[in-house]
N, C-alpha and C positions, 0 to 999 in steps of 0.2 A: 416598611419595607415596598417595591415597585416589585410585583409580579411578574408584570410586564415583558420586564430589562433581563427579569429572571430566564421566562419562557424563549425567548429569543435566544439568549446564551446557551442554555438546553440545546433549543436547534441546531446553533450550529456544530455544537461538538459534538450531539448524536450524528449527523451528516459526517462527519471525519472521524468519528469513532467505529460509524455504519462500514466507512469504505473498510477498515482496518476486518472487522470481526465478520462482512462478508468473505473476505481475502481466506483467512484463516480457515472457516468451515466450509469454505471447497475445497482447500487442499487435506482437509482431514476428511472429508465427504469422497471426495475422488482417488486421492493416492493413497490415504491411510498416514499422513505425516505430520506430529504434532512441528508445527516447524516454528522453532524458538529464535532463529535469525529474523525474525521479520519486524525487530525491530531494529536490528541493524541496516536492513533495506529501507524501512522507516529516514531512519538517519542519514542512508550512504544520498537516499533520493531529494535530502532538503539541501547537504551539501552541493550535489548535481545541479539543482534550479538557484543556489546561490556560485556560482561559480557562473550558470550561462548568463545569470542578472547583473555579477559586478564587470564581465569580461566581454559580453555580447550585445547583449540588449533587455529591456527591462519591459519587454510587451508582456503583459499576462499570458496570450496565448504560446512566448517561448519560453519562460519561465517553469509554466506549466507540464508544456509537453519535453521538458528537459530533466525535469525529476520523475515526470511518466516514463522518459526512456529509460533513466537511472535504476527506476524502480525495478521495470522489468528487468533490464541487464543483472541486478543483482537477486534475483530471483532466476533467471538462467544460471546464476553461478551456483544458486542454491541443489539444484538441478543436477551439474555438473557433479556436484562437493560430494553433495548429503542426499542424494534420490539413486542417482544412476548405478551407484558401486552396488549399493545394499536392499535396493529393494527387493529384488528377487532371496534376497538371504534368510535364515531364522530369527525371529526374536525384531523382524525389521522396526518397529514402531519404538524398543527400545533406544538398538542402533542410531536411527533419524534421529532422536531426543540428545544426545550425545553428541551427534556428528552437526548438529543445526545449532546444539548451543557452543562448542568449539567454533563453529563461524561467527559465532555472535560475541563469543570473549576477541576473537583474533582480531575482527573486524573494529569494535567498536577502538579496540587501542589502536590499529592504524590510524583511522580516523582523527584520534585522538595523537597520535604519534604527528599528523602530517600539518591537521588543521590548529592544532594546539586546543587549549579550553575554553580560552575564551569566546562565546557565542558570537552569531553571527545572525545579521536583520537580512530580511529580505524587504525588497519594496513593494510598497503598496500597491499589490499588482491591479489590484479592483477600483482604485483612483478614492477620490477623499469625498464623495457626493455624502448626503444624508437626506431624508427622507423624515420626515416628524410627523404624525397624527395626532394629535391628544398627547398623552402618555407615553405613545410606539413611537420608536425612534430606530428608523433601519438605515444601515449602514452599510455602505460599498460592499464591506469586508465581506459582510452577512448574508447579504444577497450572493454575491461573488460565490459564496462557499456552499451555500446552500442548492443554488441553479447548477455548480460546477458538478456537484457531486449528484445531483439527481442527474443532472447530464449522462455521467459515466456510467452509473446504473444502468439508465434505460437503454443506453450503446451497448454494456455486456449483456445484458439481456435479453436483447433481439442478437447479437451475436449469436449466444449460446442455442438459441431458438429456432437458429434461418441457417446458421450455416453447419457445414460436417463436421468441423472440430469441436464447434457447442454441442454439438448431440452428440459426437464421443464424450466430449466432457460429463456431459447429464448420466449420459449411458455408464458412466464411468461412478458416478457419483451415486446412483440407483440400485446398481450389482456390479464389481469391477471384476469377479469370474467371469459371470457371462458375460461381459463385454471383452473379456481376452479370448474367449470360448469361440467370439464370430469374427475376433480379429483386427478384433481395438488393441493397438500395441498400446504398451502399457506405458513405453518410455518416451514415445511420441509426444502421446498425451499429455504425459509429465510434464513435456517442455512446454507446452505450450498452456498447462494448469498454474505453474511457477511462473512464468513471463505477463498471466494473464493478472495473478494475484498482488506480483512484482508492482505492475501498473497500478492497482488499486492505495496499495502503500507510497507507492510516489505521488501520487497526485493526494492522499491524506498528508502528507508530510508536506505538501507544498501550502493547502489552505491552513493546516498546525502551523506554520512559522506565521502565517498571518496575525498570529495569537498572540504563540511564545516566537522564542531564538531560536536558531539551532544550533546543535552542538552533538558530541559525540555519543551523548547518551539519551537526547532527544526521545529517543522512541522506546523507552524502556516504560515508562509512565502511561503509553498508549497503549502497548501490546499489553499491558496487565488489563487497563478497561477496557481494551476491543473484544 
């Protein structure tokens, strides 16, 4: 058994699942919303990246950018449908779970109806080069996945530490009630949270599609593991 290969593959998957886990964690800790439609956002982002690669440009920046943008739009959709109408209602956590489950079911079936059951393949956006040193072999896909996920996480961390909106999100994560008392708008902050976490799912979908295919239910397994 080649442990080096297993470790490299584990690192690659850990970066992808880490993006999803951080997004779920930020949503729960700041808004109190268990977003069970995150898998739908993941799958929709994969199709957004596929459409960009098929009908526009196969450049890595374009494909990843469209995947991230699709994920952000999916997050905003969930904010509008599952958070905004019920965030101040009793039993918000349970209501939010039911609403996001409904969005996931409708969304996944809509993807199945529009794109069909056949899986889609994204191009090798990071190239085909390979670097070998003894028993260690690093492919372009592995390096690209690790680097791009770390870059996005670093950018998110920097934004949350240096920007006003980021500080508002951090305040919501620490104490939502105190944050609302000092004038931090829950609805407005929720919009930024959902767009941010959706973008994380969008990049994760593009990176995962370099390992597996895009299909209407591709977000189910990563959501469970993330």
